[in-house]
C-alpha positions in Angstrom: 179.4 47.6 -50.6 181.4 49.7 -48.1 178.5 49.3 -45.7 178.5 45.5 -46.2 182.2 45.4 -45.7 182.6 47.7 -42.6 179.3 47.4 -40.9 178.0 43.9 -41.7 181.4 42.3 -41.8 181.6 40.7 -45.3 185.2 39.6 -46.0 185.1 39.4 -49.7 183.2 39.5 -53.0 182.0 37.0 -55.5 181.2 38.8 -58.8 178.5 37.0 -60.8 178.5 36.7 -64.6 181.5 38.8 -65.2 181.4 38.1 -68.9 178.7 40.8 -68.9 180.9 43.7 -67.8 184.5 44.8 -67.9 186.9 43.9 -65.1 187.8 47.6 -64.7 184.5 48.0 -62.8 185.4 45.2 -60.4 188.8 46.8 -59.9 187.1 50.0 -58.8 184.8 48.1 -56.3 187.8 46.2 -54.9 190.0 49.2 -54.5 187.3 51.2 -52.7 186.3 48.4 -50.3 189.7 46.5 -49.8 188.2 43.0 -49.3 190.2 40.0 -48.1 189.3 38.2 -51.3 187.5 38.8 -54.6 186.8 36.6 -57.5 184.5 36.5 -60.6 182.5 33.9 -62.4 183.8 34.0 -66.0 181.8 31.0 -67.3 182.7 30.5 -70.9 182.2 27.5 -73.1 185.3 25.3 -73.6 186.7 24.6 -77.1 185.1 21.6 -78.9 185.4 20.0 -82.3 182.4 17.9 -83.4 181.4 17.6 -79.8 184.8 16.4 -78.6 186.7 18.6 -76.2 189.9 19.9 -77.8 193.2 19.1 -76.1 194.4 22.6 -76.4 192.3 24.9 -74.2 194.7 27.8 -74.2 192.3 30.3 -75.8 189.6 29.3 -73.2 191.8 29.9 -70.2 193.3 33.0 -71.7 189.9 34.7 -71.8 189.5 34.2 -68.1 193.1 35.5 -67.5 192.3 38.5 -69.7 189.4 39.4 -67.4 191.6 39.0 -64.3 194.1 41.3 -66.0 191.4 43.9 -66.6 190.9 44.0 -62.8 194.6 44.8 -62.4 195.1 41.4 -60.9 192.9 42.4 -57.9 190.4 39.7 -58.6 190.8 36.0 -59.2 188.3 33.9 -61.2 186.7 30.5 -61.2 188.9 28.1 -63.2 186.3 26.7 -65.5 189.1 25.4 -67.8 190.4 23.1 -65.2 186.9 21.8 -64.3 186.2 21.1 -68.0 189.5 19.4 -68.7 189.5 17.5 -65.4 186.1 16.0 -65.7 186.7 15.0 -69.3 190.0 13.4 -68.5 188.5 11.3 -65.6 185.3 10.3 -67.2 186.9 9.2 -70.5 190.2 7.8 -69.1 192.2 10.5 -71.0 194.4 11.6 -68.2 197.0 12.8 -70.7 194.7 15.9 -71.0 196.0 17.1 -67.6 199.3 18.2 -69.0 199.4 20.9 -71.6 201.9 21.1 -74.5 204.5 22.6 -72.2 204.0 20.2 -69.3 201.9 22.5 -67.2 198.4 22.1 -65.8 196.0 22.9 -68.6 193.8 25.4 -66.8 194.2 28.9 -65.4 196.4 27.4 -62.7 198.9 26.5 -65.4 199.5 30.2 -66.3 198.5 32.4 -63.4 197.8 30.0 -60.5 197.3 32.7 -57.9 194.3 34.0 -59.9 192.7 30.5 -60.4 189.8 29.4 -58.1 189.5 25.7 -58.7 186.4 23.8 -58.0 184.6 20.5 -58.8 181.0 21.7 -58.9 178.9 24.7 -57.8 175.2 25.5 -57.4 174.9 25.9 -61.2 176.9 22.9 -62.5 175.8 20.4 -59.9 173.2 20.2 -57.1 169.6 20.6 -58.2 170.4 22.6 -61.4 173.0 20.1 -62.6 173.9 22.0 -65.8 177.4 20.6 -66.1 178.0 18.1 -63.3 181.3 16.5 -62.4 181.1 12.7 -62.9 180.0 11.3 -59.5 182.1 8.2 -59.7 185.3 10.4 -59.9 184.7 12.9 -57.1 187.5 11.6 -54.9 190.0 11.9 -57.8 188.8 15.4 -58.6 189.4 16.6 -55.1 192.7 14.8 -54.9 193.7 16.9 -57.9 192.5 20.4 -56.9 193.4 20.0 -53.2 197.0 19.2 -53.9 197.5 21.6 -56.8 198.0 25.4 -57.0 195.2 27.8 -57.2 192.7 28.4 -54.5 190.5 25.3 -54.2 186.8 25.3 -53.2 184.9 22.4 -51.7 181.3 22.2 -52.8 178.9 22.2 -49.9 177.0 19.1 -51.2 180.2 17.1 -51.5 181.5 18.1 -48.0 178.6 16.1 -46.5 178.6 13.2 -48.9 179.5 10.0 -47.2 179.4 7.7 -50.3 182.9 6.4 -51.2 184.2 8.1 -48.0 184.2 11.4 -49.9 183.8 13.6 -46.8 186.5 11.7 -45.0 188.9 12.0 -47.9 188.2 15.6 -48.6 188.9 16.6 -45.0 192.1 14.5 -45.0 193.2 16.2 -48.2 192.5 19.6 -46.7 194.6 18.7 -43.7 197.5 17.6 -45.9 197.3 20.8 -47.9 197.5 22.8 -44.6 200.1 20.6 -43.0 202.5 21.1 -45.9 201.8 24.7 -46.6 200.6 24.3 -50.2 199.5 27.6 -51.6 197.9 29.2 -54.7 201.4 29.6 -56.1 202.7 26.1 -55.4 204.9 24.6 -58.0 203.7 21.5 -59.9 206.0 19.0 -61.7 204.0 16.6 -63.9 205.5 13.2 -63.6 203.2 11.2 -65.8 200.2 11.9 -67.9 198.9 9.0 -70.0 195.5 7.5 -70.7 195.0 5.7 -67.4 197.1 7.8 -65.0 198.2 11.3 -64.0 200.9 11.9 -61.4 202.7 15.0 -60.1 204.9 16.3 -57.3 204.0 19.6 -55.7 206.5 21.9 -54.0 208.8 18.9 -53.4 206.5 18.2 -50.4 203.7 15.9 -51.8 203.4 13.4 -54.6 200.0 12.4 -55.9 198.5 10.2 -58.6 195.0 9.7 -59.9 193.6 7.1 -62.2 193.7 3.3 -62.4 197.2 3.2 -64.0 200.3 2.3 -62.1 202.6 4.9 -60.6 204.5 5.5 -57.4 207.2 8.0 -56.4 209.8 5.2 -56.1 213.2 6.7 -56.7 212.1 10.3 -55.9 212.8 12.3 -52.7 210.4 14.6 -51.0 212.2 17.3 -49.0 215.3 15.0 -49.2 213.5 12.1 -47.7 211.9 8.9 -48.9 208.2 9.3 -49.7 205.6 7.5 -47.6 201.9 6.9 -48.3 199.8 9.6 -46.6 196.4 8.9 -48.0 194.7 6.7 -50.6 191.2 6.2 -51.8 189.2 5.3 -55.0 191.8 5.6 -57.8 194.0 8.2 -56.0 197.0 8.2 -53.7 199.0 11.0 -52.0 202.5 10.6 -50.5 204.5 12.9 -48.2 208.1 12.8 -46.8 208.7 10.0 -44.4 
């Protein structure tokens, strides 16, 4: 690994199937090679009752957090909890799922956002393997969520070059907004609405966003002390910034 880091030029590590070995080993690898980034794939089944996703996924996300803790916080992990809840909420019009019992995001990003790597799909869940795909009709909404929220968002290669429903255009515009306003893995989310047909939030007092077919706007709110203006909109999503 030291050779890959210093001679080949690798910047970071993605540890596969980290359910299979303790995080202490990853901590050792990380401390010895000092990568720019490191994260693990802790893919664990969400909590279900009779085939229905439970509202409370605290135990699921806690297992991922426990693994990160084993690494001494040196490694982040893919936020499978957020993926599971987000795609269930969007596909079944149950956007209330996107706020936990304490008004926080329901995934890893609601507890330890700097350790959460958010994503919509990867080579296992989508693409040709398609083991647990995100609903294709809701991809724009999914990216509107992860690219405005805390955590470190990943854009799936297949989606970056998908022109249907202007997905590529919207993803690139959302990335630009995230950079423009300096949103980070530790950005603060305030959930403004979470009901069956709509989820809305403000992030760092810099952006407001909503997904879903339900009605919401930031009327009456201020962003950085100024009136909000629409920055971007697409299929069932909208993002506002300060005028």
